[in-house]
NUVO-395902 format. One record per residue (C-alpha): residue in three letters; x, y, z. Coordinates in Angstrom, 2 decimals. Layout:
<rs>
R    r        x        y        z
R  ALA        X        Y        Z
...
</rs>
This chain:
<rs>
R    r        x        y        z
R  MET   -10.89   100.28    36.53
R  PRO    -8.03    97.85    36.92
R  HIS    -9.02    94.31    37.68
R  ARG    -8.33    93.28    41.29
R  PRO    -7.68    89.66    42.09
R  LYS   -10.32    88.14    44.28
R  THR    -9.27    87.46    47.83
R  PRO   -10.13    83.99    49.16
R  ASN   -13.45    83.95    50.91
R  PHE   -12.68    82.19    54.23
R  THR   -16.19    81.71    55.41
R  PRO   -16.82    79.45    58.42
R  LYS   -17.86    76.69    56.01
R  ASN   -14.53    76.87    54.14
R  ILE   -12.46    77.03    57.31
R  PHE   -13.67    73.59    58.33
R  LEU   -12.30    72.23    55.05
R  VAL    -8.77    73.00    56.30
R  ASN    -7.68    70.92    59.30
R  ILE    -5.02    73.30    60.57
R  GLU    -4.06    71.00    63.47
R  PHE    -3.51    68.08    61.13
R  PHE    -1.52    70.29    58.73
R  ILE     0.82    71.56    61.47
R  ALA     1.30    68.07    62.92
R  LYS     2.15    66.70    59.49
R  ARG     4.73    69.44    58.86
R  LEU     6.29    68.90    62.28
R  THR     6.49    65.15    61.84
R  PHE     7.83    64.93    58.32
R  SER     9.92    68.11    58.25
R  LYS    13.63    67.69    57.41
R  ARG    14.72    71.00    58.88
R  GLU    17.86    71.20    61.03
R  GLU    16.07    71.51    64.39
R  GLN    14.12    68.36    63.66
R  ARG    17.30    66.28    63.85
R  MET    17.42    66.59    67.64
R  LEU    14.14    64.73    67.96
R  ARG    14.92    61.98    65.46
R  PRO    16.67    59.60    67.91
R  ILE    13.76    59.95    70.36
R  VAL    11.21    59.40    67.62
R  ARG    13.07    56.33    66.36
R  ILE    13.10    54.84    69.85
R  SER     9.34    55.40    70.11
R  VAL     8.73    53.86    66.70
R  ALA    10.85    50.84    67.65
R  SER     9.02    50.50    70.97
R  VAL     5.59    50.53    69.35
R  ALA     6.75    48.18    66.59
R  LEU     8.23    45.68    69.05
R  SER     5.16    45.82    71.29
R  LEU     2.72    45.19    68.43
R  ALA     4.93    42.43    66.99
R  VAL     5.02    40.66    70.36
R  MET     1.24    41.00    70.70
R  ILE     0.60    39.57    67.21
R  ILE     2.98    36.67    67.81
R  ALA     1.60    35.96    71.29
R  VAL    -2.02    35.87    70.11
R  ALA    -1.17    33.80    67.02
R  VAL     0.84    31.25    69.01
R  LEU    -1.76    31.00    71.78
R  THR    -4.57    30.55    69.25
R  GLY    -2.57    27.95    67.35
R  PHE    -1.67    26.08    70.54
R  LYS    -5.29    25.89    71.68
R  GLU    -6.46    24.79    68.24
R  GLN    -3.79    22.09    67.95
R  ILE    -4.42    20.61    71.41
R  THR    -8.17    20.70    70.85
R  GLN    -7.81    18.94    67.49
R  LYS    -5.70    16.20    69.06
R  VAL    -8.12    15.53    71.91
R  THR   -11.20    15.57    69.69
R  GLY    -9.38    13.48    67.08
R  PHE    -9.15    10.65    69.58
R  LEU   -12.42    11.15    71.48
R  ALA   -14.67    13.19    69.12
R  HIS   -16.59    16.21    70.39
R  VAL   -19.49    14.34    71.99
R  GLN   -19.93    10.71    73.03
R  ILE   -23.12     8.78    73.70
R  VAL   -22.47     5.74    75.91
R  SER   -24.25     3.68    78.52
R  TYR   -24.55     5.37    81.91
R  GLY   -21.30     4.61    83.74
R  GLY   -19.55     3.69    80.50
R  ASN   -17.68     6.98    80.45
R  THR   -15.61     5.90    83.47
R  SER   -14.64     2.39    82.35
R  TYR   -13.26     0.75    79.22
R  GLU   -15.41    -2.31    80.00
R  ALA   -18.69    -0.58    79.20
R  THR   -22.17    -2.01    79.02
R  PRO   -23.00    -2.43    75.32
R  ILE   -25.81    -0.56    73.62
R  GLY   -27.61    -1.33    70.40
R  ARG   -26.11     0.04    67.24
R  ARG   -29.50     0.87    65.78
R  GLN   -31.09     3.66    67.79
R  ASP   -34.16     5.68    66.90
R  PHE   -32.51     8.96    67.95
R  LEU   -29.45     8.64    65.68
R  PRO   -31.09    10.04    62.52
R  GLN   -32.34    13.01    64.52
R  VAL   -28.85    13.64    65.93
R  ALA   -27.24    13.31    62.50
R  GLN   -29.65    15.88    61.05
R  LEU   -28.64    18.63    63.50
R  LYS   -26.99    21.46    61.59
R  GLU   -24.08    21.59    64.04
R  VAL   -23.31    17.86    63.63
R  ALA   -20.77    16.86    60.96
R  HIS   -20.38    13.11    61.50
R  VAL   -21.62    10.24    63.69
R  GLN   -19.72     6.95    64.08
R  ALA   -19.92     3.86    66.30
R  PHE   -17.02     2.55    68.37
R  ALA   -16.16    -0.18    70.85
R  LEU   -13.41    -0.41    73.47
R  LYS   -11.48    -3.30    75.00
R  PRO    -8.46    -3.00    77.34
R  GLY    -5.59    -5.41    76.82
R  ILE    -1.84    -5.95    77.06
R  ILE     0.48    -5.98    74.05
R  THR     3.34    -8.46    74.27
R  SER     6.29    -8.26    71.89
R  GLY     9.35   -10.24    72.88
R  ASN    10.24    -9.10    76.37
R  ASN     8.23    -5.87    76.02
R  MET     4.74    -5.39    77.41
R  GLN     2.40    -2.41    77.31
R  GLY    -1.16    -1.90    78.50
R  VAL    -3.37    -0.34    75.83
R  VAL    -6.99     0.09    74.82
R  LEU    -8.17    -1.56    71.64
R  LYS   -10.55     0.81    69.91
R  GLY   -12.77    -0.91    67.40
R  VAL   -13.92     1.15    64.43
R  ASP   -16.03     0.37    61.38
R  LYS   -16.51     1.54    57.81
R  ASP   -18.16     4.75    59.01
R  PHE   -15.00     5.79    60.87
R  ASP   -13.55     9.18    59.87
R  TRP    -9.82     8.69    59.28
R  THR    -9.08    12.38    58.58
R  PHE    -7.31    13.12    61.86
R  PHE    -5.16     9.98    61.81
R  SER    -4.38    10.29    58.09
R  GLU    -3.03    13.80    58.67
R  ASN    -0.72    12.41    61.36
R  MET     0.25     9.21    59.55
R  VAL     3.97     8.41    59.61
R  SER     3.93     5.23    57.55
R  GLY     1.38     2.91    56.00
R  ALA    -2.25     3.69    55.37
R  PRO    -5.60     3.12    57.08
R  PHE    -6.58    -0.53    56.94
R  ALA    -9.47    -1.66    54.76
R  PHE   -12.55    -3.47    56.05
R  ALA   -13.55    -6.81    54.56
R  ASP   -17.19    -7.91    54.34
R  SER   -16.54   -11.56    55.08
R  ALA   -14.25   -11.45    58.11
R  ALA   -12.60    -9.02    60.48
R  THR    -9.21    -7.80    59.38
R  ASN    -6.22    -8.32    61.69
R  LYS    -4.67    -5.05    60.55
R  VAL    -4.32    -2.30    63.17
R  ALA    -3.02     1.26    63.45
R  VAL    -0.66     2.08    66.31
R  SER     1.21     5.22    67.35
R  GLN     4.88     5.79    66.72
R  THR     5.36     6.20    70.47
R  LEU     3.92     2.74    71.07
R  ALA     5.90     1.23    68.19
R  LYS     9.17     2.55    69.66
R  LEU     8.33     1.28    73.13
R  LEU     7.66    -2.19    71.77
R  GLN    10.39    -2.04    69.10
R  LEU     7.89    -2.61    66.29
R  LYS     7.57    -1.25    62.78
R  GLN     5.01    -1.29    59.97
R  GLY     4.29    -4.84    58.83
R  ASP     5.32    -6.42    62.14
R  SER     2.92    -8.62    64.10
R  PHE     2.33    -8.72    67.84
R  ASP     0.18   -10.63    70.32
R  MET    -2.35    -8.98    72.56
R  LEU    -3.52   -10.55    75.81
R  PHE    -7.01    -9.86    77.16
R  VAL    -7.50   -10.56    80.85
R  GLN   -10.96   -12.13    81.10
R  ASP   -12.53   -15.47    81.84
R  PRO   -11.21   -17.30    79.99
R  PRO    -8.13   -15.22    78.98
R  ARG    -7.80   -14.65    75.25
R  VAL    -4.97   -13.83    72.90
R  ARG    -5.20   -12.21    69.47
R  ARG    -2.46   -11.59    66.93
R  PHE    -2.50    -8.33    64.99
R  SER    -0.40    -6.89    62.17
R  ILE     0.60    -3.23    61.98
R  ALA    -0.86    -1.62    58.85
R  ALA    -0.21     2.01    59.78
R  ILE     1.78     4.06    62.27
R  TYR     0.58     7.52    63.28
R  ASP     2.21    10.20    65.42
R  THR     0.06    12.92    66.97
R  LYS     2.75    13.75    69.58
R  PHE     0.02    13.66    72.21
R  GLY     1.78    11.11    74.40
R  GLU    -1.10    10.49    76.79
R  PHE    -3.29     9.13    73.99
R  ASP    -0.58     7.88    71.63
R  LYS     0.51     5.27    74.19
R  LEU    -3.08     4.26    74.92
R  TYR    -5.09     3.64    71.76
R  VAL    -4.72     0.95    69.10
R  LEU    -7.25     1.13    66.26
R  CYS    -8.66    -2.16    64.98
R  ASP   -11.69    -3.67    63.28
R  LEU   -14.82    -3.24    65.40
R  ARG   -15.71    -6.92    65.02
R  HIS   -12.68    -8.01    67.04
R  VAL   -13.88    -6.08    70.09
R  GLN   -17.41    -7.43    69.67
R  ARG   -16.17   -11.01    69.64
R  LEU   -13.78   -10.51    72.54
R  ASN   -16.61    -9.03    74.62
R  GLY   -19.08   -11.66    73.51
R  TRP   -21.33    -9.08    71.90
R  SER   -23.52    -9.47    68.87
R  ALA   -22.88    -7.65    65.60
R  GLY   -25.46    -5.05    66.61
R  GLN   -23.81    -4.04    69.89
R  VAL   -21.21    -1.28    70.44
R  SER   -19.72     0.72    73.31
R  GLY   -21.28     3.93    72.06
R  PHE   -21.32     6.65    69.43
R  GLU   -18.88     9.44    68.68
R  ILE   -20.22    12.70    67.30
R  TYR   -18.19    15.39    65.53
R  VAL   -19.47    18.95    65.23
R  ASN   -18.74    21.43    62.45
R  SER   -17.14    24.00    64.74
R  PHE   -15.66    23.67    68.20
R  ASP   -17.17    27.06    69.03
R  LYS   -20.60    25.45    68.57
R  LEU   -19.81    22.48    70.81
R  ASP   -21.80    23.65    73.82
R  GLU   -24.85    24.39    71.70
R  ALA   -24.60    21.04    69.93
R  TYR   -24.09    19.19    73.20
R  LEU   -27.27    20.63    74.70
R  GLN   -29.26    19.62    71.62
R  ILE   -27.83    16.09    71.63
R  GLU   -28.41    15.73    75.36
R  ASP   -32.00    16.85    74.89
R  ILE   -32.46    14.10    72.27
R  ALA   -30.57    11.20    73.85
R  GLY   -29.48    12.24    77.33
R  TYR   -30.46     9.80    80.09
R  LYS   -32.68     7.96    77.63
R  LEU   -33.84     4.57    78.95
R  LEU   -33.50     1.78    76.39
R  PRO   -35.87    -1.22    76.26
R  ASP   -33.25    -3.49    77.92
R  GLY   -33.02    -1.11    80.89
R  THR   -29.76     0.56    79.83
R  ARG   -29.65     4.28    80.44
R  LEU   -27.73     6.48    77.99
R  PHE   -25.30     9.19    78.95
R  VAL   -24.17    12.11    76.77
R  GLU   -20.81    13.72    77.51
R  SER   -18.82    16.39    75.71
R  VAL   -15.05    16.32    75.47
R  LYS   -14.97    19.50    77.57
R  GLN   -16.65    17.69    80.42
R  ARG   -14.53    14.57    80.17
R  TYR   -11.27    16.51    80.15
R  ALA   -12.35    19.55    82.11
R  GLN    -8.91    20.13    83.63
R  LEU    -7.24    20.19    80.23
R  PHE    -9.70    22.72    78.80
R  ASP    -9.60    24.80    81.99
R  TRP    -5.83    24.92    81.54
R  LEU    -6.25    26.04    77.92
R  ALA    -8.73    28.71    79.03
R  LEU    -6.16    29.89    81.58
R  GLN    -3.81    30.68    78.70
R  ASP    -6.16    33.50    77.73
R  LEU    -5.26    35.23    81.00
R  ASN    -1.58    34.97    80.12
R  ALA    -2.31    36.52    76.73
R  TRP    -4.14    39.46    78.34
R  ILE    -1.21    40.03    80.69
R  ILE     1.23    40.08    77.75
R  LEU    -1.00    42.48    75.81
R  ALA    -1.33    44.81    78.80
R  LEU     2.43    44.86    79.44
R  MET     3.21    45.56    75.79
R  LEU     0.68    48.40    75.67
R  ILE     2.15    49.90    78.83
R  VAL     5.66    49.78    77.36
R  ALA     4.54    51.35    74.08
R  GLY     2.38    53.94    75.83
R  PHE     5.14    54.92    78.27
R  ASN     7.59    55.50    75.43
R  MET     5.06    57.53    73.48
R  VAL     4.25    59.65    76.55
R  SER     7.98    60.30    77.06
R  THR     8.32    61.28    73.41
R  LEU     5.35    63.62    73.64
R  LEU     6.73    65.38    76.70
R  ILE    10.08    65.88    74.96
R  MET     8.33    67.26    71.88
R  LEU     6.40    69.70    74.07
R  LEU     9.61    70.95    75.63
R  GLU    11.36    71.23    72.26
R  ARG     8.40    73.04    70.72
R  SER     7.69    75.41    73.63
R  GLN     8.59    78.51    71.61
R  MET     6.40    77.36    68.74
R  ILE     3.56    76.72    71.19
R  GLY     3.98    80.20    72.65
R  LEU     3.93    81.76    69.18
R  LEU     0.80    79.86    68.15
R  LYS    -0.96    80.85    71.37
R  ALA     0.04    84.47    70.81
R  LEU    -1.55    84.23    67.36
R  GLY    -4.78    83.12    68.98
R  ILE    -4.81    79.33    68.59
R  GLN    -6.87    77.57    71.23
R  ASN    -5.48    75.12    73.78
R  ALA    -7.68    72.34    72.41
R  SER    -6.20    72.86    68.95
R  LEU    -2.66    72.73    70.35
R  GLN    -3.55    69.51    72.10
R  LYS    -4.80    68.06    68.81
R  VAL    -1.57    69.05    67.04
R  PHE     0.57    66.95    69.36
R  ILE    -1.89    64.08    69.48
R  TYR    -1.87    64.01    65.66
R  GLN     1.93    64.11    65.66
R  SER     2.08    61.27    68.18
R  GLY    -0.44    59.38    66.07
R  PHE     1.87    59.67    63.03
R  ILE     4.76    58.25    65.06
R  ALA     2.63    55.47    66.54
R  GLY     1.24    54.66    63.10
R  LYS     4.75    54.20    61.72
R  GLY     5.54    51.92    64.64
R  LEU     2.37    49.89    64.03
R  LEU     3.33    49.51    60.37
R  TRP     6.71    48.05    61.25
R  GLY     5.15    45.98    64.03
R  ASN     2.83    44.35    61.50
R  VAL     5.74    43.62    59.18
R  ILE     7.76    42.00    61.97
R  GLY     4.90    40.15    63.67
R  ILE     3.18    38.83    60.56
R  GLY     6.53    38.06    58.95
R  PHE     7.59    35.91    61.90
R  CYS     4.25    34.10    61.96
R  LEU     4.47    33.29    58.25
R  LEU     8.07    32.16    58.67
R  GLN     7.07    29.86    61.53
R  GLN     4.10    28.48    59.61
R  HIS     6.13    27.52    56.57
R  PHE     9.53    26.61    58.05
R  GLY     8.92    25.88    61.76
R  VAL    11.99    27.77    62.95
R  VAL    10.96    27.48    66.62
R  SER    10.82    23.89    67.81
R  LEU     9.29    22.50    71.01
R  ASN     9.69    19.42    73.17
R  PRO     6.72    17.16    72.27
R  GLU     6.83    15.44    75.66
R  THR     6.14    18.75    77.38
R  TYR     4.04    20.71    74.89
R  TYR     2.50    17.86    72.81
R  LEU     3.82    19.67    69.73
R  SER     7.12    19.48    67.83
R  GLN     7.10    23.15    66.82
R  ALA     5.46    26.34    67.98
R  PRO     1.97    26.45    66.44
R  VAL     0.77    29.60    64.73
R  ALA    -2.81    30.48    63.79
R  LEU    -2.71    33.90    62.12
R  GLU    -6.19    35.42    61.84
R  LEU    -6.82    38.66    59.94
R  TRP    -9.39    39.91    62.43
R  HIS    -6.93    39.35    65.30
R  VAL    -4.39    41.57    63.54
R  LEU    -6.98    44.27    62.83
R  VAL    -8.28    44.29    66.41
R  LEU    -4.75    44.45    67.83
R  ASN    -3.84    47.38    65.57
R  ALA    -7.02    49.29    66.36
R  GLY    -6.77    48.54    70.07
R  ALA    -3.10    49.50    70.27
R  MET    -3.66    52.79    68.47
R  ALA    -6.72    53.63    70.61
R  ALA    -4.89    52.78    73.85
R  ILE    -1.81    54.82    72.92
R  ILE    -3.86    57.86    71.92
R  ALA    -5.91    57.56    75.12
R  MET    -2.71    57.57    77.21
R  LEU    -1.51    60.71    75.38
R  VAL    -4.57    62.84    76.10
R  LEU    -3.53    63.96    79.59
R  PRO     0.17    64.63    78.78
R  SER    -0.85    66.65    75.71
R  MET    -2.82    69.00    77.97
R  LEU     0.50    70.35    79.28
R  ALA     0.65    72.46    76.13
R  SER    -2.06    74.67    77.64
R  ARG     0.21    75.48    80.61
R  ILE     2.96    76.96    78.45
R  SER     2.87    80.75    78.69
R  PRO     3.53    82.80    75.52
R  SER     5.14    85.65    77.49
R  LYS     7.73    83.37    79.03
R  THR     8.60    81.37    75.93
R  LEU     8.74    84.29    73.46
R  ARG    10.90    86.36    75.82
R  PHE    13.89    84.15    74.95
R  ALA    13.06    83.63    71.29
</rs>
């Protein structure tokens, strides 16, 4: 007997290996046949819409994240994350001194969230330089002071060194303050302290920094801690308080509660009561304003998703109309409505996926360009920054892509159900 070729055995198990809806959608999307040309302009508009929407979302989230990080770094650079001062000392620069040696300090320093602990002392005064005068706060720091923040924003000079024998007259001032007083690195100026009796000290500028945070730049002058102690009549073991830096700003609330539990409202032997305050509490309005920016980001994301979804829905409806005869033929061959719905959702997914690809290229490309070249500049007096900050996080990009795709597909479910309302008898009659 002649050998007969075996016919494929399409058992139910093998049928599931072939995703017929995916196959049809792929052929419809990537086909170069003549009738496909009519849909190309519509598809390109949809791709561009999705790409632009995702690019705007990536840029908006990156800029917002960078802005919040930059402002937070500037505030904590001046004031640390947590301060321990005498009760009432958080509202006045003339604070009641506390002892530098405290039993709770080792326990605070050993907390896993704590990165650094340093002492400080404050003294308000007036700088006089020629005919120029400016009220400032002299912030005394010691050898344990972390210069990282100011070194990163140093314009000229370098942090002053501490001598063991005597207090150094070197100070660090902001560029804003130097311009107001017409001073430069190496210049000297007198500082008047209104007290009884009034005192005057002469300082020399060792370094000039520029954080572009005008509110603080015009206020603080860094000097040797021993100057403030002598001006206040304190002993070498007395300071205004302690500044505490945490490893991560996200852990600030947790660290604050632990520090407050250790030192909060602690009564010292001399009757002084301690007060623990986080930078969020001290500048609540500023951080509330930063938190409000999250709402703006959500509004931008929602608007961009609506724009992309609306264009994709329009494209899907046009594809349904253009493919009505094909839908009628497939239904006449026995394909189910659910399968037809999947075909057009898959096809829309291909189009949206292409748009997301280009959106990533545009959005990430702009962020990298801004990071390295700072093409978008800002007014420092208004935004506290000289250029638009960008903090590009991989997980932000992944979440935005996944969320955008999920939202677009979800918006296409109902319009794709219109395929079930197309009648084979009516569409094939004119084929």
